[in-house]
LOZAZA-330177 format. One record per atom (N, C-alpha, C, O): residue number from 1; residue in one letter; atom name; x, y, z. Coordinates in steps of 0.2 Angstrom, whole numbers, plus 5000, padded with zeros to 4 digits. Atoms other than C-alpha are relative to their C-alpha. Layout:
n; res; atom; c1; c2; c3
NUM; a; CA; X; Y; Z
...
This chain:
n; res; atom; c1; c2; c3
1; m; N; 5003; 4995; 5000
1; m; CA; 5032; 4800; 5064
1; m; C; 4995; 5002; 4995
1; m; O; 4996; 5000; 4990
2; l; N; 5005; 5001; 5006
2; l; CA; 5015; 4805; 5056
2; l; C; 5001; 5010; 5001
2; l; O; 5001; 5013; 5006
3; i; N; 5000; 4992; 4999
3; i; CA; 5016; 4824; 5050
3; i; C; 4995; 5002; 4995
3; i; O; 4995; 4999; 4989
4; m; N; 5006; 4998; 5004
4; m; CA; 5001; 4832; 5043
4; m; C; 5002; 5007; 4996
4; m; O; 5004; 5012; 4999
5; g; N; 4997; 4993; 5004
5; g; CA; 5006; 4845; 5028
5; g; C; 4993; 5004; 4999
5; g; O; 4988; 5000; 4998
6; i; N; 5006; 4996; 5001
6; i; CA; 4992; 4859; 5026
6; i; C; 5003; 5006; 4995
6; i; O; 5008; 5009; 4996
7; d; N; 4999; 4993; 5005
7; d; CA; 4991; 4872; 5011
7; d; C; 4993; 5003; 5001
7; d; O; 4988; 5001; 4998
8; p; N; 5007; 4996; 4997
8; p; CA; 4978; 4884; 5018
8; p; C; 4998; 5004; 4995
8; p; O; 5001; 5008; 4991
9; g; N; 5004; 4997; 5004
9; g; CA; 4965; 4892; 5008
9; g; C; 4992; 5000; 5002
9; g; O; 4990; 4996; 5006
10; l; N; 5008; 5000; 4998
10; l; CA; 4946; 4897; 5009
10; l; C; 4997; 4995; 4995
10; l; O; 4993; 4990; 4997
11; a; N; 5004; 5004; 5004
11; a; CA; 4940; 4888; 4994
11; a; C; 5002; 4992; 5000
11; a; O; 4999; 4987; 4999
12; t; N; 4998; 5006; 5001
12; t; CA; 4952; 4874; 4993
12; t; C; 5006; 4999; 5006
12; t; O; 5010; 5004; 5006
13; i; N; 4995; 5002; 4995
13; i; CA; 4963; 4867; 5008
13; i; C; 5003; 4993; 4998
13; i; O; 4999; 4988; 4999
14; g; N; 4996; 5008; 5001
14; g; CA; 4976; 4853; 5003
14; g; C; 5002; 4999; 5006
14; g; O; 5004; 5003; 5010
15; f; N; 4998; 5004; 4995
15; f; CA; 4980; 4841; 5016
15; f; C; 5005; 4994; 4999
15; f; O; 5004; 4991; 4993
16; g; N; 4997; 5006; 5002
16; g; CA; 4992; 4826; 5016
16; g; C; 5003; 4998; 5008
16; g; O; 5006; 5002; 5012
17; l; N; 4995; 5003; 4994
17; l; CA; 4998; 4815; 5030
17; l; C; 5006; 4994; 4999
17; l; O; 5005; 4989; 4996
18; v; N; 4993; 5004; 5002
18; v; CA; 5016; 4807; 5029
18; v; C; 5002; 4997; 5006
18; v; O; 5003; 5000; 5012
19; i; N; 4996; 5005; 4994
19; i; CA; 5024; 4794; 5039
19; i; C; 5007; 5002; 4998
19; i; O; 5009; 5002; 4992
20; k; N; 4994; 5000; 5002
20; k; CA; 5042; 4797; 5041
20; k; C; 5003; 4996; 5005
20; k; O; 5003; 4997; 5011
21; n; N; 4997; 5006; 4996
21; n; CA; 5052; 4782; 5046
21; n; C; 5008; 5000; 4998
21; n; O; 5010; 4997; 4993
22; g; N; 4992; 4999; 5003
22; g; CA; 5072; 4787; 5046
22; g; C; 4999; 5004; 4995
22; g; O; 4995; 5008; 4996
23; d; N; 4999; 4996; 5007
23; d; CA; 5075; 4795; 5028
23; d; C; 4994; 4997; 4996
23; d; O; 4993; 5000; 4990
24; k; N; 5006; 5002; 5003
24; k; CA; 5059; 4786; 5022
24; k; C; 4994; 5003; 5000
24; k; O; 4992; 5005; 5006
25; y; N; 5007; 4997; 4999
25; y; CA; 5042; 4793; 5018
25; y; C; 4995; 4997; 4996
25; y; O; 4996; 4994; 4991
26; r; N; 5005; 5004; 5004
26; r; CA; 5026; 4786; 5015
26; r; C; 4993; 5004; 5001
26; r; O; 4991; 5007; 5007
27; a; N; 5007; 4995; 4998
27; a; CA; 5009; 4796; 5012
27; a; C; 4995; 4994; 5001
27; a; O; 4993; 4989; 4997
28; i; N; 5006; 5004; 4997
28; i; CA; 4995; 4787; 5021
28; i; C; 4993; 5003; 4997
28; i; O; 4988; 4999; 4996
29; e; N; 5006; 4998; 5002
29; e; CA; 4981; 4799; 5015
29; e; C; 5001; 5008; 4998
29; e; O; 5005; 5011; 5001
30; y; N; 5001; 4994; 5001
30; y; CA; 4978; 4815; 5007
30; y; C; 4995; 5002; 4996
30; y; O; 4993; 4998; 4992
31; g; N; 5006; 4998; 5004
31; g; CA; 4966; 4826; 4999
31; g; C; 4999; 5007; 5001
31; g; O; 5003; 5011; 5003
32; a; N; 5002; 4992; 4999
32; a; CA; 4956; 4843; 5000
32; a; C; 4994; 5000; 5003
32; a; O; 4990; 4996; 5002
33; i; N; 5006; 4997; 4998
33; i; CA; 4944; 4851; 5010
33; i; C; 4997; 5007; 4995
33; i; O; 5000; 5012; 4993
34; t; N; 5003; 4992; 5005
34; t; CA; 4932; 4863; 4999
34; t; C; 4994; 5002; 5003
34; t; O; 4990; 4999; 5005
35; t; N; 5006; 4996; 4997
35; t; CA; 4920; 4876; 5003
35; t; C; 4998; 5002; 4994
35; t; O; 5002; 5004; 4990
36; a; N; 5003; 4996; 5005
36; a; CA; 4907; 4883; 4991
36; a; C; 5001; 5007; 5000
36; a; O; 4999; 5010; 5005
37; p; N; 4999; 4992; 4999
37; p; CA; 4910; 4901; 4986
37; p; C; 4994; 5003; 5002
37; p; O; 4994; 5008; 5005
38; k; N; 5006; 4996; 4999
38; k; CA; 4893; 4906; 4987
38; k; C; 4997; 5001; 5007
38; k; O; 4992; 5005; 5008
39; q; N; 5004; 5000; 4993
39; q; CA; 4890; 4902; 5005
39; q; C; 5003; 5005; 5004
39; q; O; 5008; 5008; 5002
40; m; N; 4998; 4994; 4995
40; m; CA; 4893; 4915; 5020
40; m; C; 5007; 4998; 5002
40; m; O; 5008; 4992; 5004
41; i; N; 4993; 5002; 4998
41; i; CA; 4912; 4915; 5024
41; i; C; 5000; 4997; 5007
41; i; O; 5005; 4994; 5010
42; e; N; 5002; 5001; 4992
42; e; CA; 4905; 4913; 5043
42; e; C; 5000; 4990; 4998
42; e; O; 5004; 4986; 5000
43; k; N; 5002; 5007; 5000
43; k; CA; 4898; 4894; 5037
43; k; C; 5007; 4998; 4996
43; k; O; 5008; 4992; 4997
44; r; N; 4994; 5004; 5003
44; r; CA; 4914; 4891; 5026
44; r; C; 5006; 4999; 5005
44; r; O; 5008; 4994; 5005
45; l; N; 4996; 5001; 4994
45; l; CA; 4925; 4894; 5041
45; l; C; 4999; 4994; 5004
45; l; O; 5003; 4990; 5007
46; d; N; 5002; 5004; 4995
46; d; CA; 4915; 4884; 5052
46; d; C; 5000; 4992; 4997
46; d; O; 5000; 4987; 5001
47; d; N; 4999; 5008; 5005
47; d; CA; 4916; 4868; 5038
47; d; C; 5008; 4999; 5001
47; d; O; 5010; 4994; 5004
48; i; N; 4992; 5001; 5000
48; i; CA; 4935; 4871; 5037
48; i; C; 5002; 4998; 5007
48; i; O; 5006; 4994; 5007
49; y; N; 4997; 5002; 4994
49; y; CA; 4937; 4870; 5057
49; y; C; 4997; 4994; 5001
49; y; O; 5000; 4990; 5005
50; n; N; 5003; 5007; 4997
50; n; CA; 4925; 4855; 5059
50; n; C; 5003; 4993; 4995
50; n; O; 5003; 4987; 4998
51; d; N; 4997; 5005; 5005
51; d; CA; 4933; 4845; 5044
51; d; C; 5008; 5000; 5001
51; d; O; 5011; 4995; 5000
52; m; N; 4993; 5001; 4997
52; m; CA; 4951; 4849; 5052
52; m; C; 4999; 4996; 5006
52; m; O; 5003; 4991; 5008
53; i; N; 5001; 5004; 4993
53; i; CA; 4945; 4843; 5069
53; i; C; 4999; 4993; 4998
53; i; O; 5002; 4988; 5001
54; a; N; 5001; 5007; 4999
54; a; CA; 4939; 4827; 5062
54; a; C; 5007; 4997; 4997
54; a; O; 5009; 4992; 4999
55; l; N; 4994; 5003; 5002
55; l; CA; 4955; 4824; 5053
55; l; C; 5005; 4999; 5003
55; l; O; 5009; 4995; 5002
56; l; N; 4996; 5000; 4994
56; l; CA; 4965; 4829; 5067
56; l; C; 4999; 4993; 5005
56; l; O; 5003; 4989; 5007
57; e; N; 5002; 5005; 4995
57; e; CA; 4955; 4817; 5078
57; e; C; 5001; 4994; 4997
57; e; O; 5004; 4990; 5001
58; r; N; 5000; 5007; 5004
58; r; CA; 4955; 4802; 5065
58; r; C; 5007; 4998; 5000
58; r; O; 5009; 4993; 5002
59; y; N; 4993; 5002; 5001
59; y; CA; 4974; 4802; 5061
59; y; C; 5004; 5001; 5005
59; y; O; 5009; 4997; 5006
60; k; N; 4996; 4998; 4994
60; k; CA; 4981; 4810; 5077
60; k; C; 5007; 5002; 4999
60; k; O; 5011; 4999; 5002
61; p; N; 4994; 4999; 5001
61; p; CA; 4997; 4817; 5069
61; p; C; 5004; 5003; 5005
61; p; O; 5001; 5006; 5010
62; d; N; 4996; 4998; 4996
62; d; CA; 5012; 4821; 5078
62; d; C; 5001; 5008; 5000
62; d; O; 5001; 5012; 5004
63; c; N; 4999; 4992; 5001
63; c; CA; 5014; 4839; 5070
63; c; C; 4996; 5002; 4994
63; c; O; 4995; 4998; 4989
64; m; N; 5003; 4997; 5007
64; m; CA; 5007; 4850; 5057
64; m; C; 5005; 5005; 4999
64; m; O; 5008; 5008; 5003
65; a; N; 4996; 4995; 5004
65; a; CA; 5017; 4859; 5044
65; a; C; 4996; 5004; 4995
65; a; O; 4994; 5001; 4990
66; i; N; 5004; 4996; 5004
66; i; CA; 5008; 4874; 5036
66; i; C; 5004; 5005; 4997
66; i; O; 5010; 5007; 4999
67; e; N; 4997; 4994; 5004
67; e; CA; 5012; 4887; 5024
67; e; C; 4999; 5006; 5003
67; e; O; 4993; 5008; 5005
68; e; N; 5002; 4994; 4998
68; e; CA; 5016; 4903; 5030
68; e; C; 4995; 5005; 4995
68; e; O; 4994; 5004; 4989
69; l; N; 5004; 4995; 5005
69; l; CA; 5006; 4918; 5022
69; l; C; 5005; 5005; 4998
69; l; O; 5010; 5008; 5001
70; f; N; 4997; 4993; 5002
70; f; CA; 5013; 4930; 5010
70; f; C; 4995; 5004; 4996
70; f; O; 4992; 5001; 4992
71; f; N; 5004; 4995; 5004
71; f; CA; 5005; 4945; 5003
71; f; C; 5000; 5000; 4993
71; f; O; 5006; 5000; 4991
72; n; N; 4999; 4997; 5008
72; n; CA; 5003; 4949; 4985
72; n; C; 4995; 5005; 5000
72; n; O; 4993; 5008; 5005
73; s; N; 5004; 4993; 5002
73; s; CA; 4992; 4962; 4976
73; s; C; 4993; 4999; 5002
73; s; O; 4990; 5004; 5002
74; n; N; 5007; 5001; 4999
74; n; CA; 4975; 4953; 4980
74; n; C; 4999; 5000; 5008
74; n; O; 5000; 4994; 5010
75; t; N; 5000; 5000; 4994
75; t; CA; 4973; 4959; 4998
75; t; C; 4992; 4996; 5003
75; t; O; 4993; 4992; 5008
76; t; N; 5007; 5005; 4998
76; t; CA; 4954; 4952; 5000
76; t; C; 5001; 4994; 4999
76; t; O; 4998; 4990; 5003
77; t; N; 4998; 5007; 5000
77; t; CA; 4961; 4935; 4995
77; t; C; 5004; 4999; 5005
77; t; O; 5003; 4994; 5008
78; a; N; 4997; 5002; 4993
78; a; CA; 4974; 4936; 5008
78; a; C; 4998; 5001; 5006
78; a; O; 5002; 4998; 5010
79; i; N; 5005; 4999; 4993
79; i; CA; 4961; 4942; 5021
79; i; C; 4997; 4993; 5001
79; i; O; 4999; 4990; 5005
80; d; N; 5003; 5007; 5000
80; d; CA; 4951; 4927; 5017
80; d; C; 5004; 4995; 5002
80; d; O; 5003; 4991; 5007
81; v; N; 4995; 5005; 4999
81; v; CA; 4965; 4915; 5016
81; v; C; 5003; 5000; 5008
81; v; O; 5004; 4995; 5011
82; a; N; 4998; 5000; 4994
82; a; CA; 4972; 4922; 5033
82; a; C; 4994; 4997; 5006
82; a; O; 4996; 4995; 5011
83; m; N; 5006; 5003; 4995
83; m; CA; 4954; 4918; 5042
83; m; C; 5001; 4993; 4999
83; m; O; 5002; 4989; 5004
84; a; N; 5000; 5008; 5000
84; a; CA; 4954; 4900; 5035
84; a; C; 5006; 4998; 5003
84; a; O; 5006; 4992; 5006
85; r; N; 4995; 5002; 4996
85; r; CA; 4971; 4899; 5041
85; r; C; 5001; 5000; 5008
85; r; O; 5005; 4996; 5011
86; g; N; 5001; 4999; 4993
86; g; CA; 4967; 4905; 5058
86; g; C; 4996; 4994; 5002
86; g; O; 4998; 4991; 5007
87; v; N; 5003; 5005; 4997
87; v; CA; 4954; 4892; 5060
87; v; C; 5004; 4993; 5000
87; v; O; 5003; 4988; 5003
88; i; N; 4998; 5006; 5001
88; i; CA; 4965; 4878; 5054
88; i; C; 5007; 5000; 5006
88; i; O; 5009; 4995; 5008
89; l; N; 4995; 4999; 4994
89; l; CA; 4978; 4884; 5068
89; l; C; 4997; 4998; 5005
89; l; O; 4999; 4995; 5009
90; l; N; 5005; 5000; 4993
90; l; CA; 4964; 4885; 5081
90; l; C; 4998; 4992; 5000
90; l; O; 4999; 4989; 5005
91; a; N; 5001; 5007; 4999
91; a; CA; 4959; 4867; 5077
91; a; C; 5005; 4996; 5002
91; a; O; 5005; 4992; 5006
92; a; N; 4993; 5003; 4997
92; a; CA; 4978; 4861; 5078
92; a; C; 5001; 5000; 5007
92; a; O; 5003; 4995; 5010
93; y; N; 4999; 4999; 4993
93; y; CA; 4979; 4869; 5094
93; y; C; 4995; 4997; 5006
93; y; O; 4997; 4995; 5011
94; k; N; 5005; 5004; 4997
94; k; CA; 4963; 4862; 5101
94; k; C; 5001; 4992; 5001
94; k; O; 4999; 4989; 5006
95; c; N; 4999; 5007; 4999
95; c; CA; 4969; 4845; 5097
95; c; C; 5007; 4997; 5002
95; c; O; 5009; 4991; 5003
96; g; N; 4993; 4999; 4996
96; g; CA; 4987; 4849; 5105
96; g; C; 5004; 4997; 4995
96; g; O; 5009; 4993; 4997
97; v; N; 4994; 5002; 5006
97; v; CA; 4996; 4846; 5087
97; v; C; 5005; 5007; 5001
97; v; O; 5003; 5013; 5000
98; d; N; 4992; 4995; 5002
98; d; CA; 5013; 4855; 5087
98; d; C; 4999; 5002; 4993
98; d; O; 4998; 4998; 4989
99; i; N; 5001; 4997; 5005
99; i; CA; 5012; 4867; 5073
99; i; C; 5008; 5003; 4998
99; i; O; 5012; 5005; 5002
100; y; N; 4994; 4997; 5003
100; y; CA; 5027; 4873; 5062
100; y; C; 4998; 5003; 4993
100; y; O; 4993; 5001; 4990
101; e; N; 5003; 4996; 5006
101; e; CA; 5026; 4885; 5048
101; e; C; 5006; 5001; 4996
101; e; O; 5012; 5003; 4998
102; y; N; 4994; 4999; 5005
102; y; CA; 5037; 4887; 5032
102; y; C; 4998; 5003; 4994
102; y; O; 4993; 5002; 4991
103; t; N; 5002; 4997; 5005
103; t; CA; 5038; 4898; 5018
103; t; C; 4999; 4997; 4993
103; t; O; 5001; 4991; 4993
104; p; N; 5000; 5004; 5006
104; p; CA; 5036; 4893; 5000
104; p; C; 5007; 4999; 4997
104; p; O; 5008; 4994; 4993
105; l; N; 4993; 5000; 5002
105; l; CA; 5055; 4896; 4997
105; l; C; 5003; 4994; 5004
105; l; O; 5007; 4990; 5002
106; e; N; 4997; 5005; 4997
106; e; CA; 5059; 4884; 5012
106; e; C; 4997; 4993; 4998
106; e; O; 5001; 4988; 4997
107; v; N; 5003; 5006; 5002
107; v; CA; 5047; 4871; 5006
107; v; C; 5004; 4998; 4992
107; v; O; 5006; 4993; 4991
108; k; N; 4997; 5002; 5006
108; k; CA; 5055; 4872; 4988
108; k; C; 5007; 4998; 5001
108; k; O; 5010; 4993; 4998
109; s; N; 4992; 5002; 4999
109; s; CA; 5073; 4871; 4995
109; s; C; 5000; 4993; 5003
109; s; O; 5003; 4989; 5001
110; s; N; 5000; 5006; 4997
110; s; CA; 5069; 4856; 5006
110; s; C; 4998; 4994; 4996
110; s; O; 5000; 4988; 4996
111; v; N; 5002; 5007; 5003
111; v; CA; 5060; 4845; 4994
111; v; C; 5004; 5000; 4993
111; v; O; 5005; 4995; 4990
112; v; N; 4997; 5001; 5005
112; v; CA; 5069; 4850; 4978
112; v; C; 5007; 5002; 5000
112; v; O; 5011; 5000; 4996
113; g; N; 4993; 4998; 5000
113; g; CA; 5085; 4859; 4983
113; g; C; 5001; 5006; 4998
113; g; O; 5006; 5009; 5001
114; y; N; 5000; 4993; 5003
114; y; CA; 5081; 4875; 4974
114; y; C; 4995; 5004; 5002
114; y; O; 4989; 5003; 5000
115; g; N; 5008; 4996; 4999
115; g; CA; 5070; 4889; 4982
115; g; C; 4997; 5003; 4996
115; g; O; 4993; 5006; 4998
116; r; N; 5003; 4997; 5005
116; r; CA; 5066; 4896; 4966
116; r; C; 4997; 4995; 4995
116; r; O; 4997; 4996; 4989
117; a; N; 5001; 5006; 5005
117; a; CA; 5060; 4879; 4959
117; a; C; 4993; 5000; 4998
117; a; O; 4988; 5002; 5002
118; e; N; 5007; 5000; 5004
118; e; CA; 5045; 4878; 4947
118; e; C; 4995; 4995; 5004
118; e; O; 4997; 4990; 5007
119; k; N; 5005; 5005; 4997
119; k; CA; 5029; 4869; 4953
119; k; C; 5001; 4993; 4997
119; k; O; 5000; 4988; 5001
120; q; N; 5000; 5007; 5002
120; q; CA; 5030; 4855; 4942
120; q; C; 5007; 4996; 5003
120; q; O; 5007; 4990; 5005
121; q; N; 4995; 5004; 4996
121; q; CA; 5048; 4851; 4950
121; q; C; 4999; 4999; 5006
121; q; O; 5002; 4994; 5009
122; v; N; 5001; 5002; 4993
122; v; CA; 5041; 4852; 4966
122; v; C; 4995; 4993; 5001
122; v; O; 4995; 4989; 5006
123; q; N; 5005; 5004; 5000
123; q; CA; 5026; 4841; 4961
123; q; C; 5004; 4992; 4997
123; q; O; 5002; 4987; 4998
124; y; N; 4996; 5004; 5003
124; y; CA; 5039; 4830; 4952
124; y; C; 5003; 4995; 5007
124; y; O; 5001; 4989; 5008
125; m; N; 4997; 5002; 4995
125; m; CA; 5049; 4827; 4968
125; m; C; 4995; 4998; 5006
125; m; O; 4997; 4993; 5009
126; v; N; 5005; 5002; 4996
126; v; CA; 5033; 4825; 4979
126; v; C; 4998; 4992; 4998
126; v; O; 4996; 4988; 5002
127; r; N; 5003; 5006; 5004
127; r; CA; 5028; 4810; 4967
127; r; C; 5006; 4995; 5002
127; r; O; 5006; 4990; 5005
128; l; N; 4993; 5005; 4998
128; l; CA; 5047; 4803; 4969
128; l; C; 5002; 4997; 5007
128; l; O; 5004; 4992; 5007
129; m; N; 4998; 5001; 4994
129; m; CA; 5050; 4805; 4987
129; m; C; 4994; 4996; 5004
129; m; O; 4995; 4994; 5010
130; l; N; 5005; 5004; 4996
130; l; CA; 5033; 4797; 4991
130; l; C; 4998; 4994; 4995
130; l; O; 4994; 4990; 4997
131; n; N; 5001; 5005; 5005
131; n; CA; 5033; 4784; 4977
131; n; C; 4993; 4999; 4998
131; n; O; 4990; 4994; 5000
132; l; N; 5007; 5000; 5002
132; l; CA; 5016; 4789; 4970
132; l; C; 5000; 5000; 4993
132; l; O; 5005; 5001; 4989
133; k; N; 5000; 5002; 5007
133; k; CA; 5010; 4784; 4954
133; k; C; 4998; 5006; 4995
133; k; O; 4999; 5007; 4989
134; e; N; 5001; 4995; 5004
134; e; CA; 5003; 4800; 4949
134; e; C; 5001; 5007; 5005
134; e; O; 5001; 5006; 5011
135; t; N; 5001; 4994; 4995
135; t; CA; 5003; 4819; 4955
135; t; C; 4994; 5001; 5003
135; t; O; 4989; 5001; 4999
136; p; N; 5008; 4998; 4996
136; p; CA; 4989; 4823; 4968
136; p; C; 4999; 5007; 4997
136; p; O; 5001; 5012; 4997
137; k; N; 5004; 4992; 5002
137; k; CA; 4977; 4835; 4962
137; k; C; 4994; 5001; 5006
137; k; O; 4993; 4997; 5009
138; p; N; 4997; 4993; 5004
138; p; CA; 4972; 4849; 4964
138; p; C; 5008; 5001; 5002
138; p; O; 5011; 4997; 5006
139; d; N; 4994; 4999; 4998
139; d; CA; 4989; 4857; 4966
139; d; C; 5001; 5001; 5008
139; d; O; 5007; 5000; 5010
140; d; N; 5001; 4999; 4993
140; d; CA; 4984; 4861; 4984
140; d; C; 5003; 4994; 5004
140; d; O; 5008; 4995; 5008
141; v; N; 4998; 5007; 4997
141; v; CA; 4986; 4843; 4988
141; v; C; 5008; 4999; 5000
141; v; O; 5012; 4998; 5005
142; a; N; 4992; 5002; 5001
142; a; CA; 5003; 4841; 4981
142; a; C; 5005; 5005; 5005
142; a; O; 5011; 5003; 5007
143; d; N; 4996; 4997; 4996
143; d; CA; 5009; 4856; 4990
143; d; C; 5000; 4998; 5008
143; d; O; 5004; 5000; 5012
144; a; N; 5000; 5000; 4994
144; a; CA; 5002; 4851; 5006
144; a; C; 5004; 4993; 5001
144; a; O; 5006; 4991; 5007
145; l; N; 4995; 5006; 4999
145; l; CA; 5012; 4835; 5004
145; l; C; 5008; 5001; 4999
145; l; O; 5012; 4997; 5001
146; a; N; 4994; 4997; 5000
146; a; CA; 5027; 4845; 5000
146; a; C; 5002; 5003; 5007
146; a; O; 5008; 5003; 5009
147; l; N; 4999; 4995; 4993
147; l; CA; 5025; 4855; 5017
147; l; C; 5001; 4993; 5004
147; l; O; 5006; 4994; 5007
148; a; N; 4998; 5003; 4997
148; a; CA; 5025; 4839; 5025
148; a; C; 5006; 4996; 4999
148; a; O; 5009; 4993; 5004
149; l; N; 4994; 5001; 5002
149; l; CA; 5040; 4833; 5017
149; l; C; 5006; 5005; 5002
149; l; O; 5012; 5003; 5003
150; c; N; 4996; 4997; 4997
150; c; CA; 5048; 4848; 5021
150; c; C; 5003; 5001; 5007
150; c; O; 5008; 5003; 5008
151; h; N; 4999; 5002; 4992
151; h; CA; 5046; 4847; 5040
151; h; C; 5004; 4994; 5000
151; h; O; 5009; 4993; 5004
152; g; N; 4995; 5005; 4998
152; g; CA; 5053; 4830; 5039
152; g; C; 5007; 5000; 4997
152; g; O; 5011; 4996; 4999
153; t; N; 4992; 4999; 5002
153; t; CA; 5069; 4835; 5030
153; t; C; 5003; 5005; 5006
153; t; O; 5009; 5003; 5008
154; r; N; 4998; 4994; 4994
154; r; CA; 5070; 4851; 5043
154; r; C; 5001; 4996; 5007
154; r; O; 5006; 4998; 5010
155; i; N; 5000; 5001; 4993
155; i; CA; 5068; 4840; 5058
155; i; C; 5008; 4995; 5000
155; i; O; 5010; 4994; 5005
156; n; N; 4994; 5004; 5001
156; n; CA; 5084; 4829; 5051
156; n; C; 5007; 5005; 5000
156; n; O; 5013; 5004; 4999
157; g; N; 4994; 4995; 5001
157; g; CA; 5094; 4846; 5049
157; g; C; 5003; 5001; 4995
157; g; O; 5009; 5002; 4995
158; y; N; 4997; 4999; 5006
158; y; CA; 5096; 4847; 5031
158; y; C; 4993; 5002; 4996
158; y; O; 4994; 5004; 4990
């Protein structure tokens, strides 16, 4: 099974493609989609949509695991991320990819075994589970891989 993990954002969208075979995982591609802060938001959303469509058409994942939004004190940032997340979900829908949503607590619990784990603990487990030499950068990429791993563990029922 090929799982695409997505850490949504407006400036940086982390993505990771992970093959799950039994209880083994292998990263086949990961990186970030970025948009320029000085561009109009409409252009940034269009770029995200087009880049997502290109990734989805190239790799044809079986499913997408994406982080659920949580609202913090910065409402403007949350609205921008929600808009970007919306075009990501639309791209997946248009490509016929099943979508699964996970909270940060669920991701940490699945990957580390503790829902309040620190970011460094999650990154360490991503590296370990995928046998990577280095932690993927930026953090959004490691988070996207963690989302893919979370979904992989959830479909096994643990």
